N, C-alpha and C positions, 0 to 999 in steps of 0.2 A: 120780397125777393133780395138777397144781399147785393150791393154794388161789388165788383172785384176789388179788391186791393191792388196797387201797381208794385213794379216792384223796388221803386224807389223807399216808398213807405215800408215794403215788406223787409227791406234791407237794415230797418233800425230797430229790428226786434230784438227779443231774449239775448241774454249773451252779451251784448255790446259792453265794451271794455276789453281790459290788456289780457286776460284769461279767457282760451277756449273752450266752449262748453259742449263737451263729447255727449252725441244721446245715441244710446246703443239699439239697433230695431232689430228685433227678431222675430219675422213674420214667415208666413206658410204659403205664399202664394205663387212657386215656382215657374208657372206660367209667362209672370208679367215683370220675373227676377232682373232682366237685363235693363228692359224700359223704367222701373223703378229706380236702380241705381242711376242709370241718366239723369233723372229727375232730382234725385239726391245731389248730383253732383253738381246741376243747376243749380240747385236752392243755395250750397257752400260757397257758388262763385257770388252770388249776389248776400250772402250773410258769413263774411269768412271767419267772423267768431263762434260760428257753429260747425260742428264736426261729426257728421252722419255716419256711424259706423253699421252697416247691416248683414244681416245673414241671414238666409232664407234656408228654411225646412220643410218641405213639404213631398209632394209626388207621393213617391212608394214610400218615405218614411213616417214615422208617427208623430206630428207637429206636438199634440198634448204631451206626449211622453218626453218629447225633447224639451218642451218647455219646463214642466215639472221637474227634470235633472236638472235644467241651467238654472232657476230657482233655489234647487236645493243644495247646489254648487257654491251659492253663495254671490256669483256672475248673474246678478238680475238685470235684465234688459231695462231701459227705459219705456220703450213703447212694443208693446206685444198685441197678440190677437187673442179674442177669445170670442165666443159663438153664441150667446144668448142668454137666457135665463138661469139656465144650469151652470154655464162656467161662470157666471156672474156672481153665483152662489156661493162656488167652490173658491174664486179669486177675489172675494169682496175686501176683504183686507188689504188688497194690493192696489185697488182701482181708485185713481184719481178722478175727482168731480170732472167731468167736461161740458158741464149744462154752460157754462160761459163763453164756450167758444164760437166761434161764425160759423164753423160748419154744423156744430148741434142746430144751430137755429134755422141752418139753410135744408136741414134735412128733411126728406119728402114725408108726408105725412105716414105715420104707421113703420116706419123704418126704425123709429127708436124703442118700440114700445118692447122689444124681448132685453133690453139694456137700461130701462130706467127703473129706478127703484126708490120710493117716498119722492118722486120728481127729479128726483138726483139722475143725470145722464152719464153713463159708465162707460159709455162706448160710443164710438163713431162709425157708421157704416162704410165697408168698402166700397160697393159697389151693388145692384142688383144682378142675380143671375138667374138662369134658367137652365132646366134640362128636359130630356127625354130620348127617342131614339132619332138618333142622326143616320140619314140616308144620303145614299149618293144616287144622286137625279137621272146621272146619265144611264146607271145600273137599271133603273125602274123602268125608265123610258124603254130601254131595251129587252127589258121582260116583259113590256105591256101592261104595267102597273099605274095606275092614277094613284097618286098618293092622298088626292082628296077623296076618294073611295073608302081609305083605311077609317072608319069610325068606330070600331068595336075590338073586341078580342075574336071574334069568329073573321071579321076580312084582315085584320092583322094577320091571323092565322094562316088563310088562306095565300095573300100574297109573301108571305116566309116560303110555302111550301112551292110557291110558281119559281122562288127564285132560286129554291134548292134544287128543281128539275132543271133547270136552266144553268148549274153552275158551269159546267163543263163549258159551253159555249161563252159564257159571261166572261170565264178565266177567275172564277170565285175557289178561294179555298174554302171558304164556307161562308151562309148568308151572316152569320153574328161573328163576331169576336166577346166572349165575355170572359171579364177579365177577375175570373173568381180569388185570385191570389188577393184584390183590394176588398177588405172588408167593409171599408166605406161606402164603395159602390152598391154593394149587396146590401148591407146592414143599414146605411143611411138612407142612401138617395132611394134606390129600391122601395125599402121598408115604407118610406116616408110617403110615398105615393099611394100608399094600399092602408097608412094608419091617420093622415091626415083628416080623412073624411069621419074615421072614427072620431077625432077629437077637434070636430069645425073647424077645420083648416087652421088654428091657432094655436100657437107656440107655446104660450102661456096656460090653456087650458090641458095640454101635452104636460107639462111641466107641474102643475098642478094635480095630475092624475094619478090616483093610487093603484090602478090596476090597468093593464092592458088585456082588450079582449081577443083582438083579431078578427073582426067582423068582418072585415073582406082578404082574410088568410086563407080562401081557396084561390080569390081572383091572383092573389100575388103569388102562390103558389105556380098557377099556370102559366102567368109571364116569366117564372125564374124559369120553370122549364121549359118552355119555348124558346129561351135564349139559350139554354144549356144544351137542349136535343140539335140543334141547329149550329152550332158554333162550333168552331175552332177546336181540338181538343189536344191535351187535357185543359180542361178549362181551370181550374187549379197553376195551371203554371203559368198564366197569362197578367201580365201585371200592364199598370196604365199604359207605360211607354209600349208596349207590344200592340196593342190594344189599338191606340190612337196614330200611334207613328208607321209601326212597321205592316199593320194588317190593312185600316183603312187608309192612312192616306197614300198608301200603296194598290189601293184599290183591291185588294183581295179577299174584303168581306165589304157586305153591301149596307149593313147596320149595326150601330154601337149604342148602347146607352151611355149616353155623356151629356154635356152642357156647352155654351156658350164659350167656354173657357179654353176648349179646344183650336179655337180659331188659328192663333199663333202657332200654334203645333202644326197644325196641317199647311196652313200657309207655309211655314217653313221648308215644308217637303215640296209642295204642290200649290204655288199662289192660284193656279186657275180652279182647281179643285175646290181651294178655300172660299173664294170670291163667287162659284157661278154654279159648282158641282154638287152643293148639299144643302140639304131643307131638314126640318125638323118635325116630328109626330108625337102627339100627348103616347103617353103610356098609360091604353086602356083600363080602366077598373071596372072590371065586370060587376055590374049590381047597382052602382052608382052614377047618378044621370047628372051630376055637376063636374064632371069631370075636366080637365085642362091641362095647362102645363105648368109645372111645379114652380114657383118664382119665389124668389125672398133673397134674405140678404146673407152671404156664406160666410162673413166673418165680419167681427167687429178691430179697430182699433181700440188700444188701452192704453192706459198713461198710467206707469207706477208709480205710485203714492210714495211709495219709500223713499225716491230719487229728491236730491236737493232740490230747493225749489226753485233755482236757476235751470235745472235739468228738465223739470216739470214744464215751466213755461217755455224751454224753448222747443219740447216734444210738441206742446199746445200748439205752438206758432207754427211749425212746419206742417203739422195736416190740417191745421186752417188755411196754409199757403196752397198746399196741393190739392185742398178742394174748392176754394174759392177765389184764387186769381187768377188772371187770366192764362197765364203760363202754366198753371196747376192743371185748369179746365181742359186747356187743348192737348194735356198728354194724355189726362183720363180719358179723354173722348178718342184721339187720335192714334196714340203711343200704346197704351192699354190696352185699348178697344172694350173698356169698361162701357157696361148700360150705368149711367150715373143713379145715386139713391140723393141726390140734390137739387133743389132750384139754380136755377139761373145758366142752362147748358141749353146749347140749340141740339136738340137730338135727332134733327134731319141730317147732323153730319155724322149719326150711327152709320158706318161702311159695311162691316158683315153681316153675311143674310140671317146668319144665327141670332144674332143681337137684335136684327131687324124684326123678325117673329117672334121673338120672346117680349122685346115692349110692346109690340101690337098685340099681343095675348094678355099683357099688364093693364094696356090701355082698354081693351074691349072687357073686361074681368072675367077672362076666361084662364083661368090659371086655379091650381090647387095651393094652398099654404104651405110653406116648410114649418114643419111641426119639430123636427127632429132635434134641433137646439133644444130641444125641451125633453129630449131622451134622460133617464139615470145618466149619472155620468160613468161613460164605457159600454154602457149597455147596447148601444147600436153596434158597435163594430165587434168587442171583446167577446159579447155575449151574443147577439143574433147573428153578426156577422160570421162568428167562429162558428158556430152552432150549423149556418148555411154552407159554410166549407164541407162539413161533415155528412152535410145532405149530399152534395154534390158530386162526393165522393161515393156514397153509399153506405157511410158509418152512421148516419142517422134516418129517421122515417121524418116525414113534415109533422107530423103529429107531435114527435119529441122536440123538434126544433120549436115549435110553437109552446108547448107544454114549457119547455125549461125557460124559454125568452119572458113568458108569465109569469114565472117564479121568480125568475131573477129580477122583473121589476117590483112586484109587489114586493119582495123582500128589501130591495132598495127604499123604498117610498115607505115602508112600515119604522124605518130607523129612527 
């Protein structure tokens, strides 16, 4: 376990001298944008020779497309985000080796697996995240539903029908808010729940797979149909913001498929709801006995190897400070509301109920792996997610969705 570096030691890092080193950071996580910028300002005060320029692109925007566009324009960032083995393969020539960083040494077992090539660490994990069905505890109680009784698809379906029958008295627009506009919700996160078992819950197995079989495709369809049938309509008009902020946080729906990253958005609207009114249920995979909450690393920090040596070193030192200094660790836990992916954190200080449930599931091993970072480039959103949108509007059958997705996967992996 690493000893944290003090502010005075960190203040003597890279970029000392008369010239200020500018580190451009291009990152995807909109949920902690303000808190991240605040921490960056704190770092600049301690290191006046470093200038951190932060751009955040995410939420309803396609970060991957924005990143490719930024590199194509010649305006390359010093620090950017990659998602795992497929992104490592795509960006390999731009990735600085981070094996010598304090953060890499402190990373929890398994968290670097998807970004390590021939023993070289090429990315540093943001955090750990988990997702499932987030539900309103008050609404469940008033409807007479015990969350502990929901252990499979049949019991979930029964609970949904009960909520639907009591919509008027509960003040609900619908049971669910399915954000069909967001292809990452269906094509990445939902699909992962049903494809992870097929790939032994291992992102590298998915990355190496020449084909996808949709072994649990029927179970996938049933969960998608359940959400769509009992959702605010039309689902293709719903985006992430509408789902989380306008519908769930205002208690107009009882259940949403999301993860612990929504805590800040809910808290910004209703702090009491965020702190004591939400719970998390696993998404049941019918026919798979080893179900649980999907838990993994959402994204990794990468450093651009094309930058000057001073910029590369300044980038590494900032990332080290963020995850291994006492100031950084406090921000990660208390301000970012992250579940740490590093040693040296007092996880008893996790405050929000969603993170607590996910951390407990991870500690107990009651999890499903994150394999979607091993999908072929663009397959999850541009192929599967887009096909699911056609399915939701009746333009495609489920058989056509699966068939097109299988063909696209095989075609990509045969190149």
